C-alpha positions as CSV (number, residue, x, y, z in Angstrom):
1,X,0.1,0.0,0.0
2,X,1.4,3.2,-0.9
3,X,0.2,6.8,0.1
4,X,1.1,9.8,-2.2
5,X,0.7,13.3,-1.0
6,X,0.8,15.6,-3.8
7,X,1.1,19.5,-4.1
8,X,1.0,21.2,-7.5
9,X,-0.1,24.3,-9.0
10,X,-3.7,24.4,-10.4
11,X,-4.4,26.6,-13.3
12,X,-8.3,26.6,-12.3
13,X,-7.6,27.6,-8.9
14,X,-4.8,29.7,-9.6
15,X,-2.8,28.7,-6.6
16,X,-0.9,25.4,-5.4
17,X,-3.4,22.7,-3.9
18,X,-3.1,19.2,-2.6
19,X,-4.5,15.8,-3.2
20,X,-3.7,12.5,-1.5
21,X,-4.1,9.3,-3.1
22,X,-3.9,5.5,-2.1
23,X,-2.7,2.9,-4.2
24,X,-3.4,-0.8,-3.0
25,X,-0.9,-3.6,-3.2
26,X,-2.9,-5.6,-5.7
27,X,-4.1,-4.1,-8.8
28,X,-5.4,-7.3,-10.8
29,X,-2.1,-8.2,-12.5
30,X,-1.0,-5.2,-13.8
31,X,-4.5,-3.5,-14.9
32,X,-5.1,0.2,-14.1
33,X,-6.4,0.7,-10.7
34,X,-9.9,1.3,-10.2
35,X,-10.6,4.9,-8.8
36,X,-12.8,6.2,-5.9
37,X,-12.7,9.9,-5.4
38,X,-13.6,10.8,-1.7
39,X,-14.6,13.9,-0.7
40,X,-14.4,15.9,2.9
41,X,-16.6,17.8,4.5
42,X,-16.5,21.6,5.3
43,X,-13.9,22.2,7.8
44,X,-11.9,19.3,6.8
45,X,-9.1,18.8,4.3
46,X,-7.5,16.1,2.3
47,X,-6.2,14.3,5.2
48,X,-9.4,14.0,7.3
49,X,-10.2,10.6,5.8
50,X,-6.7,9.3,6.4
51,X,-6.6,10.7,10.2
52,X,-10.3,9.7,11.1
53,X,-11.0,6.3,9.5
54,X,-9.0,3.2,8.3
55,X,-9.5,4.1,4.6
56,X,-6.1,2.8,3.8
57,X,-7.0,-0.6,5.2
58,X,-10.3,-0.6,3.2
59,X,-9.0,0.5,-0.1
60,X,-6.2,-2.2,0.3
61,X,-8.9,-4.6,1.1
62,X,-11.0,-3.9,-2.0
63,X,-8.1,-3.2,-4.3
64,X,-9.2,0.4,-5.2
65,X,-7.3,3.5,-5.8
66,X,-8.7,6.4,-3.2
67,X,-8.2,10.1,-4.2
68,X,-8.8,12.6,-1.6
69,X,-8.6,16.2,-3.0
70,X,-8.6,19.4,-0.9
71,X,-11.6,21.7,-1.7
72,X,-11.5,24.2,1.2
73,X,-15.3,25.4,1.8
74,X,-16.2,25.3,-1.6
75,X,-18.9,23.0,-1.7
76,X,-17.4,21.7,-4.8
77,X,-18.9,24.0,-7.1
78,X,-17.6,26.9,-9.3
79,X,-18.3,29.6,-6.7
80,X,-20.3,32.7,-7.7
81,X,-17.8,34.8,-5.4
82,X,-15.3,31.9,-4.9
83,X,-13.0,29.6,-6.7
84,X,-13.6,27.2,-9.5
85,X,-13.6,24.0,-7.8
86,X,-16.2,22.0,-9.9
87,X,-13.9,22.9,-12.9
88,X,-10.9,21.6,-11.3
89,X,-12.3,18.5,-9.8
90,X,-13.9,17.5,-13.1
91,X,-11.3,18.6,-15.5
92,X,-8.0,19.3,-14.3
93,X,-7.5,16.9,-11.3
94,X,-8.5,13.7,-13.3
95,X,-6.1,14.7,-16.2
96,X,-3.3,14.9,-13.6
97,X,-4.1,11.8,-11.8
98,X,-4.5,9.7,-14.9
99,X,-1.0,11.1,-16.0
100,X,0.7,10.5,-13.0
101,X,-0.5,7.0,-11.9
102,X,-1.7,3.9,-13.3
103,X,-5.4,4.7,-13.0
104,X,-8.3,3.3,-15.1
105,X,-10.2,6.2,-17.0
106,X,-13.1,4.0,-17.8
107,X,-16.5,5.1,-16.0
108,X,-17.3,1.6,-14.9
109,X,-14.0,1.8,-12.8
110,X,-14.7,5.2,-11.5
111,X,-16.7,6.2,-8.2
112,X,-17.4,9.2,-6.2
113,X,-18.6,9.5,-2.4
114,X,-18.4,12.1,0.3
115,X,-19.5,12.9,3.6
116,X,-21.6,16.2,4.6
117,X,-20.2,19.1,2.2
118,X,-18.6,16.2,0.4
119,X,-21.9,14.2,0.1
120,X,-23.2,17.0,-1.6
121,X,-20.3,17.4,-3.9
122,X,-20.7,13.7,-4.8
123,X,-24.4,14.4,-5.9
124,X,-23.5,17.6,-7.6
125,X,-20.6,16.2,-9.6
126,X,-22.1,12.6,-10.1
127,X,-25.5,14.0,-11.3
128,X,-24.0,16.6,-13.4
129,X,-21.6,14.3,-15.1
130,X,-23.6,10.8,-14.6
131,X,-21.9,9.0,-17.5
132,X,-18.5,9.4,-15.7
133,X,-19.2,7.2,-12.6
134,X,-20.1,3.8,-11.6
135,X,-21.6,4.8,-8.4
136,X,-22.3,7.8,-6.1
137,X,-21.9,7.6,-2.2
138,X,-23.8,10.0,0.0
139,X,-23.2,10.1,3.7
140,X,-24.9,12.7,5.9
141,X,-25.1,15.1,3.1
142,X,-25.6,18.9,3.3
143,X,-28.2,18.3,0.5
144,X,-29.5,22.2,0.4
145,X,-26.6,24.1,1.9
146,X,-28.9,27.2,1.3
147,X,-31.4,25.6,3.9
148,X,-28.8,24.8,6.5
149,X,-30.1,25.7,10.1
150,X,-28.0,27.6,12.7
151,X,-26.4,24.5,14.1
152,X,-22.8,25.7,14.7
153,X,-22.0,26.1,18.5
154,X,-21.9,30.2,18.2
155,X,-23.4,32.8,16.0
156,X,-20.4,33.8,14.6
157,X,-19.6,30.2,13.4
158,X,-23.0,30.3,11.9
159,X,-22.3,33.6,10.1
160,X,-19.2,32.3,8.8
161,X,-21.1,29.0,7.5
162,X,-23.7,31.4,5.7
163,X,-21.0,33.4,4.2
164,X,-19.4,30.3,2.7
165,X,-22.7,29.3,1.3
166,X,-23.1,32.8,-0.2
167,X,-19.8,32.8,-1.8
168,X,-20.2,29.5,-3.4
169,X,-23.8,30.1,-4.6
170,X,-24.5,33.8,-4.6
171,X,-27.1,36.1,-2.9
172,X,-30.3,34.5,-4.4
173,X,-29.7,30.9,-3.4
174,X,-29.4,27.6,-5.3
175,X,-30.1,27.4,-9.0
176,X,-31.5,24.1,-10.7
177,X,-27.9,23.2,-11.7
178,X,-26.8,23.3,-8.0
179,X,-29.8,21.3,-6.5
180,X,-29.6,17.5,-6.3
181,X,-33.3,16.9,-6.5
182,X,-33.1,19.2,-10.0
183,X,-30.2,17.6,-11.3
184,X,-31.6,14.0,-10.7
185,X,-34.9,15.1,-12.3
186,X,-33.0,16.5,-15.4
187,X,-31.3,13.2,-15.8
188,X,-34.5,11.4,-15.7
189,X,-36.1,13.7,-18.3
190,X,-33.2,13.6,-20.6
191,X,-32.8,9.8,-20.5
192,X,-29.3,9.9,-19.2
193,X,-28.3,7.0,-17.2
194,X,-28.1,7.4,-13.4
195,X,-25.3,5.9,-11.5
196,X,-26.5,3.8,-8.6
197,X,-26.9,6.2,-5.6
198,X,-26.0,4.5,-2.1
199,X,-27.4,7.0,0.5
200,X,-26.7,6.7,4.3
201,X,-28.0,8.7,6.9
202,X,-27.7,9.0,10.8
203,X,-31.0,8.9,12.5
204,X,-29.8,11.6,15.2
205,X,-27.9,13.7,12.3
206,X,-28.5,17.4,12.5
207,X,-29.2,17.2,8.7
208,X,-31.7,14.3,8.8
209,X,-34.6,16.2,7.5
210,X,-33.1,17.6,4.5
211,X,-31.4,14.1,3.7
212,X,-35.1,12.6,4.5
213,X,-36.5,14.9,1.7
214,X,-34.2,13.8,-0.8
215,X,-34.7,10.2,0.1
216,X,-38.6,10.8,-0.3
217,X,-37.8,12.3,-3.9
218,X,-35.5,10.1,-5.2
219,X,-37.6,6.9,-4.1
220,X,-40.4,8.0,-6.4
221,X,-38.1,8.2,-9.5
222,X,-37.1,5.2,-11.5
223,X,-33.4,5.4,-10.8
224,X,-30.9,2.9,-9.1
225,X,-31.2,4.4,-5.3
226,X,-30.4,2.8,-2.1
227,X,-31.1,4.5,1.2
228,X,-30.3,3.1,4.6
229,X,-30.2,5.0,8.1
230,X,-29.1,3.7,11.5
231,X,-28.4,5.3,14.5
232,X,-25.6,7.8,14.2
233,X,-24.8,11.3,14.6
234,X,-22.9,13.8,12.2
235,X,-19.6,12.1,13.2
236,X,-16.6,10.1,11.9
237,X,-17.7,7.0,13.7
238,X,-21.0,7.1,11.5
239,X,-18.8,7.9,8.2
240,X,-16.3,5.2,9.0
241,X,-19.0,2.9,9.1
242,X,-20.5,4.3,6.0
243,X,-17.4,4.1,3.9
244,X,-17.2,0.4,4.7
245,X,-20.8,-0.3,3.7
246,X,-20.5,1.7,0.5
247,X,-17.5,-0.3,-0.6
248,X,-19.1,-3.6,0.4
249,X,-21.9,-2.6,-1.9
250,X,-19.8,-1.8,-4.9
251,X,-17.3,-4.3,-4.6
252,X,-19.6,-7.4,-3.2
253,X,-17.3,-10.1,-4.6
254,X,-14.2,-8.8,-3.1
255,X,-13.4,-10.1,0.5
């Protein structure tokens, strides 16, 4: 198992950025590695999955490369008043990773998942470009950032959160291109194949209501969608369990 910590200049962001990448020991007799893009939450960074879960062990167990990019508090979009993280993550980063490492470029070998802000990002990216992914993982997602309650410990923290949302989406809230339900509906209306969506939520999560609303909406559409909930809060103990469940689902024959 190898962990690569890469720093490089991004032309889309106009500054240095970082990505961490696990390569497992077994890549299937010299074939390019399957690749999971694993997105962090707001307030975290590209090291958070490594520091708070056993993702290295899981990646090696299932023989999948795991790329963990840094996206600040961007919500993984091209911000109205912020940086171009959606373009960076969907254009520049894949180009660089595929050039540097023996990774598969095939959609059937490419996955995306994330927690909280990263759960929103996995839906935003995965449903905007559904033809590029074999599955989407959504863990305790901030489904509607414009509808976040004031759940931070202080009013100052809440003000910072809402300013992050404004910087990403502007002063008038989310447009259809940024609303997961609208993106999902558009895929259906246009006849685009939706990758299987695996949506996991904790029963005690502070964002439970917006995740339940997405569940109710997605469940009515003819798309491959699976929702599971169990006892858990908005915390790493839940997300460590969720990533293991997601990997078992997408690689069911790998022990």
